[in-house]
TORMAR-721187 format. One record per residue (C-alpha): y negated, z, x; residue in one letter. Coordinates in pm, whole numbers, plus 32768, in hexadecimal, padded with zeros to 4 digits. Layout:
residues N
- py, pz, px, type
- Y, Z, X, A
...
***
This chain:
residues 234
- py, pz, px, type
- BEA9, 27E8, 3966, M
- BE94, 2643, 395E, G
- BDA7, 2528, 38B8, Y
- BD47, 25E2, 379B, D
- BC80, 2705, 382B, I
- BC25, 25EA, 3916, I
- BB8E, 2525, 37EC, K
- BB01, 2652, 372E, K
- BA4C, 26A8, 386E, V
- B99B, 2560, 38AF, A
- B924, 2534, 371F, E
- B858, 2669, 3751, L
- B7AD, 259A, 3862, S
- B711, 24E2, 3731, L
- B6AE, 25ED, 365F, S
- B56B, 2680, 3631, G
- B5E1, 27CC, 3680, L
- B523, 2881, 37CE, R
- B5D5, 28C2, 38EA, L
- B64C, 2A38, 387F, D
- B6DE, 29B7, 374A, A
- B78E, 28A9, 37DB, K
- B815, 2993, 38E7, L
- B854, 2A9A, 37FC, A
- B94B, 298A, 3744, R
- B9B9, 291C, 3892, A
- BA55, 2A79, 38C2, A
- BB20, 2AA3, 379A, R
- BBB4, 296A, 37B4, F
- BC39, 29DE, 3930, I
- BCD5, 2B0C, 3873, L
- BD56, 2A3C, 374B, D
- BE1B, 298B, 3878, D
- BE61, 2A4C, 399B, L
- BF10, 2BD3, 39B3, P
- BDC7, 2C99, 39E5, Y
- BCFD, 2D8A, 391A, E
- BB9B, 2D56, 3978, Q
- BAFE, 2C1F, 39FA, C
- B9B3, 2C44, 3A8C, V
- B897, 2B54, 3AFE, F
- B7BB, 2C06, 3C1F, Y
- B6A1, 2AFE, 3C97, I
- B5D3, 2B48, 3DD9, L
- B469, 2B80, 3DBD, D
- B369, 2AA1, 3E12, P
- B331, 2B41, 3F6D, D
- B4B9, 2B7F, 3FAB, G
- B4B7, 2CF9, 3FC8, K
- B582, 2D2A, 3E93, A
- B697, 2CC3, 3DAA, F
- B60F, 2CFA, 3C25, V
- B6F8, 2CFF, 3B15, K
- B684, 2BC4, 3A26, R
- B7C1, 2BD9, 393D, A
- B902, 2C6A, 38E6, F
- BA29, 2C67, 3821, A
- BB4A, 2D5B, 37C8, G
- BB52, 2EE7, 37F1, V
- BA06, 2F84, 3880, D
- BAE7, 308A, 3954, A
- BA3B, 30A2, 3AC7, A
- B93F, 2F9C, 3A66, L
- B878, 2F8D, 3B82, V
- B6E0, 2EF3, 3B4E, C
- B6B4, 2E74, 3C97, S
- B724, 2E8E, 3E1A, Y
- B665, 2E7C, 3F4F, G
- B69C, 2D14, 3FE8, A
- B793, 2DAF, 40D1, N
- B84C, 2EA7, 3FF6, E
- B981, 2EC9, 3F4B, G
- BA3A, 2D92, 3F41, L
- B951, 2CA1, 3EC8, P
- B8BB, 2CEB, 4034, G
- B9DB, 2C94, 40B1, L
- B9D8, 2B58, 400D, V
- B8A3, 2AF9, 40A0, K
- B90F, 2B66, 41DC, K
- BA5A, 2A8A, 41CF, K
- B9C0, 2982, 4100, K
- BB29, 298B, 4053, G
- BBFC, 2A26, 3F4B, P
- BC3B, 2B9E, 3F6C, V
- BD9B, 2C35, 3ED5, E
- BDBB, 2DA8, 3EDA, A
- BEE2, 2E5D, 3E52, Y
- BF06, 2FE6, 3E7F, K
- C002, 30DC, 3DFD, A
- BF19, 31F9, 3DAF, D
- BE2D, 31A9, 3C94, T
- BD7C, 32D9, 3CB9, A
- BCF4, 324C, 3E25, S
- BBB7, 3176, 3E45, T
- BC04, 3106, 3FC9, A
- BCD8, 2FCD, 3FFC, W
- BD0D, 2F8B, 4170, E
- BBE4, 303B, 41E0, G
- BB17, 2FA3, 40E5, V
- BA76, 30A6, 3FEB, D
- BA27, 300B, 3E91, D
- B9FC, 3111, 3D50, A
- BA61, 2FE6, 3C70, G
- BBB0, 2FFA, 3CFA, L
- BBEE, 315F, 3C64, K
- BD09, 315F, 3B5C, G
- BD53, 2FF2, 3BC0, Y
- BEB0, 2F81, 3C8A, K
- BE41, 2E0B, 3CA2, S
- BD0A, 2D6A, 3D2A, A
- BCAF, 2C30, 3D3F, L
- BB33, 2B9E, 3D8C, A
- BB0F, 2A34, 3D98, Y
- B9D2, 299D, 3E3B, P
- B8B8, 28CA, 3D72, L
- B82A, 27C2, 3E85, R
- B819, 265C, 3ECE, D
- B7F7, 25B3, 4001, K
- B6BB, 2642, 404F, E
- B65B, 2784, 3FB0, T
- B72E, 28BE, 3F52, F
- B6E3, 2916, 3E01, F
- B7C4, 2A6C, 3DD8, G
- B920, 2AD8, 3D48, V
- BA1F, 2AC0, 3C23, I
- BAB1, 2C35, 3C0F, Y
- BBE1, 2C32, 3B80, L
- BCB2, 2D82, 3B4A, K
- BDED, 2E20, 3AC5, S
- BE90, 2F87, 3A96, A
- BFDB, 2EDE, 3AFE, R
- C03E, 2E22, 3C15, K
- BFCA, 2C98, 3BB9, A
- C043, 2B69, 3C85, S
- BFB7, 29E9, 3C56, L
- C063, 28C9, 3C69, S
- BFF6, 2792, 3D2A, K
- BF96, 26D8, 3BEA, L
- BEDA, 27E6, 3B6C, K
- BE29, 2814, 3CB2, R
- BDE4, 26DD, 3CCC, R
- BD5B, 26DC, 3B59, A
- BC99, 281B, 3BB7, L
- BC07, 275A, 3CCD, G
- BB6D, 2670, 3BE9, I
- BAC2, 2769, 3B0D, I
- BA29, 27FF, 3C15, A
- B9A4, 2678, 3C7B, L
- B914, 267B, 3B20, Q
- B87C, 27C5, 3AF1, A
- B7CF, 2768, 3C35, S
- B764, 2642, 3B97, S
- B6CD, 2721, 3A74, F
- B62D, 2800, 3B6C, I
- B591, 26D7, 3C24, K
- B51B, 2621, 3B17, C
- B475, 2759, 3A88, A
- B3AF, 2795, 3BCC, D
- B332, 264D, 3B95, L
- B2CC, 265A, 3A50, A
- B219, 27AE, 3AC9, E
- B184, 26EA, 3BDA, S
- B10E, 25CC, 3AF5, H
- B08E, 26D5, 3A02, E
- AFCF, 2779, 3B24, R
- AF67, 263D, 3B8C, I
- AEBE, 2607, 3A42, H
- AE28, 274D, 3A1B, R
- AD78, 271C, 3B63, D
- AD14, 25A7, 3B35, L
- AC63, 2648, 39C6, L
- AB9D, 2754, 3A8C, K
- AB1B, 2642, 3BA5, I
- AAC9, 257E, 3A68, E
- A9FD, 2693, 39CC, E
- A948, 26F0, 3B24, R
- A8DB, 258F, 3B2A, L
- A86C, 2550, 39EE, A
- A7C2, 2697, 3A3B, S
- A731, 2610, 3B77, S
- A6BA, 24D8, 3AB7, E
- A602, 25A3, 39AB, K
- A562, 2665, 3AD9, L
- A503, 2515, 3B8E, M
- A478, 24A1, 3A3C, A
- A3CB, 25AA, 39B7, L
- A31F, 25CE, 3B64, G
- A2A5, 2446, 3B57, D
- A223, 249A, 3A0C, M
- A175, 25E4, 3A90, A
- A0E3, 24DF, 3BBF, A
- A077, 23FA, 3ADF, T
- 9FD9, 24D7, 39F5, L
- 9F1A, 2588, 3B3B, A
- 9EA5, 2425, 3B9E, H
- 9E0E, 23D8, 3A6C, E
- 9D46, 2530, 3A31, I
- 9CC9, 251A, 3B84, R
- 9C11, 23C7, 3B98, N
- 9B34, 2430, 3A61, P
- 9B14, 258A, 3AEB, L
- 9A89, 24F8, 3C35, L
- 9995, 244B, 3B70, S
- 9936, 255C, 3ACD, I
- 98F9, 2628, 3C0C, G
- 9830, 252C, 3C96, G
- 9755, 24EC, 3B9F, F
- 9728, 2677, 3B66, A
- 96BF, 268D, 3CD6, G
- 95B1, 2565, 3CB3, R
- 9520, 25F7, 3B68, L
- 9514, 2737, 3C01, K
- 9440, 26B7, 3D1F, K
- 935B, 261B, 3C44, H
- 930A, 2758, 3B6B, L
- 920A, 281B, 3BFD, G
- 921A, 2970, 3C80, P
- 9225, 2A7E, 3B76, G
- 927E, 2981, 3A6E, S
- 9351, 29EC, 392F, P
- 9453, 28DA, 3964, G
- 94CD, 2952, 3ABA, I
- 95C4, 2A77, 3A50, P
- 9662, 297A, 396E, Y
- 9674, 2870, 3A94, V
- 96ED, 2978, 3B78, E
- 9803, 29F6, 3A72, Q
- 988A, 2891, 3A4C, V
- 9892, 2859, 3BB0, L
- 9966, 299D, 3BF0, K
- 9A5A, 292D, 3AB8, E
- 9A9B, 27DC, 3B69, V
- 9AF5, 287E, 3C99, V
- 9BE3, 296F, 3BED, R
***
């Protein structure tokens, strides 16, 4: 693993691929250069309660879809805040130094590498081999660089998702504001109409009342005047 793979992974950042596709390609690049048969990217969920498989390459034996935040080698990496390398002679076992991990079944060697920057822990790169595997200092250093590159993918994806969420929220606010403005306009129009209707009605009611006073008792026009007054009040 040298500068070529680092360049390949760096080029992924310029591609239009979604996060899962970028991580899947990076996993494939890693397996092409390292002595492992499985490479899995586990990302810590937003609540920080579980590691979720986002991409993998290689064989799918003992492929675990998710771990609790403190489970298996991924949980140990989170606790130690650094890489964890495991080796066990018994491939049937799922335990290593007191840590139970279903993903270890069938493998002798495993390396879990943190995905993080100075501020945030994002997840782990989990590598496994059915044979004993070891890395030179150069390859470990290159893997560390790739882990930083993958962390930048995740961070950029989180920022993009946050931006999209804020954009959606702003659109909803704009819709509510537009709706509120329409309601205010309707309210103003209703108040104007009420005012314009009330004034002539008051005049009609006033004149009808005066007309009633001028009509003599038993006048056939009184029922009509009273009906006018009733409708004006209504």
